C-alpha positions in Angstrom: 14.9 0.1 -24.0 14.4 0.8 -27.4 12.1 3.5 -28.8 9.6 0.7 -30.6 9.1 -0.4 -27.1 8.6 3.1 -25.8 6.1 4.2 -28.0 4.6 0.9 -28.0 3.9 1.1 -24.0 3.5 5.0 -24.4 0.6 4.5 -27.0 -0.9 2.2 -23.6 -0.5 5.1 -21.3 -1.9 7.8 -24.2 -4.9 5.4 -24.6 -5.7 4.6 -20.8 -5.2 8.4 -20.2 -7.8 9.7 -23.3 -10.9 7.0 -21.6 -9.9 8.1 -18.5 -10.4 11.7 -19.3 -13.8 11.1 -21.2 -14.5 9.2 -17.8 -15.4 5.6 -19.0 -15.2 4.3 -15.9 -19.1 4.8 -16.0 -19.5 2.5 -18.6 -18.4 -0.3 -17.1 -20.4 -3.5 -17.1 -20.1 -7.1 -17.2 -21.9 -7.0 -20.9 -19.3 -4.3 -22.0 -16.0 -6.3 -20.2 -17.2 -9.8 -22.2 -17.9 -7.6 -25.5 -14.1 -6.6 -24.9 -13.2 -10.3 -24.1 -14.9 -11.6 -27.1 -13.0 -8.7 -29.4 -9.2 -9.6 -27.8 -9.9 -12.9 -28.4 -10.8 -12.8 -31.7 -8.0 -10.3 -32.6 -5.6 -12.5 -31.5 -7.1 -15.7 -33.4 -7.3 -13.6 -36.6 -4.2 -11.7 -36.3 -5.1 -8.4 -35.9 -4.5 -7.7 -32.2 -1.4 -5.4 -33.4 -4.7 -3.2 -35.0 -6.7 -2.5 -32.2 -4.3 -3.8 -28.6 -3.9 -0.2 -27.6 -7.6 1.2 -27.9 -9.2 -2.4 -26.9 -6.5 -3.9 -24.3 -6.6 -0.4 -22.5 -10.8 -0.3 -22.2 -10.2 -3.5 -21.6 -8.1 -2.9 -18.1 -10.5 -0.2 -17.3 -13.5 -2.1 -17.0 -12.0 -4.7 -15.4 -10.2 -2.7 -12.9 -14.5 -0.8 -12.2 -16.4 -3.8 -12.8 -17.3 -5.6 -9.3 -16.2 -9.3 -9.7 -17.9 -12.4 -7.2 -14.2 -13.2 -5.2 -12.1 -10.3 -6.5 -14.0 -7.5 -5.5 -13.9 -9.3 -1.6 -9.9 -9.1 -2.0 -8.8 -6.1 -0.2 -11.0 -7.9 3.3 -7.9 -9.9 3.9 -5.7 -7.4 3.7 -3.5 -4.8 2.0 -1.4 -7.1 0.0 -0.9 -4.1 -3.0 2.5 -3.3 -1.5 3.5 -6.7 -1.0 3.0 -7.9 -4.3 4.6 -4.8 -5.7 8.1 -5.5 -4.0 7.9 -9.4 -3.9 6.7 -10.4 -7.2 9.8 -9.7 -9.4 12.2 -10.9 -6.9 9.9 -14.4 -6.8 9.8 -14.6 -10.1 13.8 -13.8 -11.0 14.5 -16.7 -8.7 12.1 -19.0 -10.2 13.6 -18.7 -13.6 16.9 -18.8 -12.0 16.2 -22.3 -10.6 13.0 -23.4 -12.2 13.4 -22.2 -16.4 10.0 -22.2 -15.9 7.6 -21.5 -19.2 5.3 -18.8 -18.7 2.4 -19.9 -17.7 4.2 -21.6 -14.4 5.6 -18.7 -13.8 2.8 -16.4 -13.8 0.7 -19.0 -11.8 3.4 -19.7 -9.0 4.7 -16.3 -8.5 1.3 -14.6 -8.4 0.0 -17.4 -5.7 3.7 -17.5 -3.7 3.8 -13.2 -4.4 0.1 -13.3 -2.8 0.7 -15.6 0.4 4.1 -13.3 1.0 2.3 -10.0 0.8 -0.2 -11.3 3.5 2.4 -12.3 5.5 4.2 -8.8 5.2 1.0 -7.6 6.0 0.0 -9.1 8.8 3.3 -9.4 10.4 5.0 -6.4 9.0 3.1 -3.3 7.3 -0.3 -3.4 9.3 1.9 -2.7 12.6 4.4 -0.5 11.4 1.1 1.8 10.7 0.3 1.7 14.5 3.6 4.2 15.0 2.2 6.4 12.1 
């Protein structure tokens, strides 16, 4: 990793840590989420995203994570897919790029769908059963 990338990504971590220490999650609301999305869209359109990205994007991620959104908030009811998505997604992305040379949007959509399906199968066929022996 080059120095710039370490500093750039590290600043997201620092901004998120700062917001967490300030208990920013208590400000969760769909209105704030909408405002942050609007600011991000305007920043991208008017080309000032680089100036505000660390704080605004970090705020957006925290508010998104704490705001209950219909359909997303019930995602965990089908099983704990987080580990399966974690272990399968990179491999799936690499396979899709190797065989199909997809653009960014198609890669994101296809890899997400395939990762979720494999994570679901992994949870119900392997992980949940293995936890019984814990």
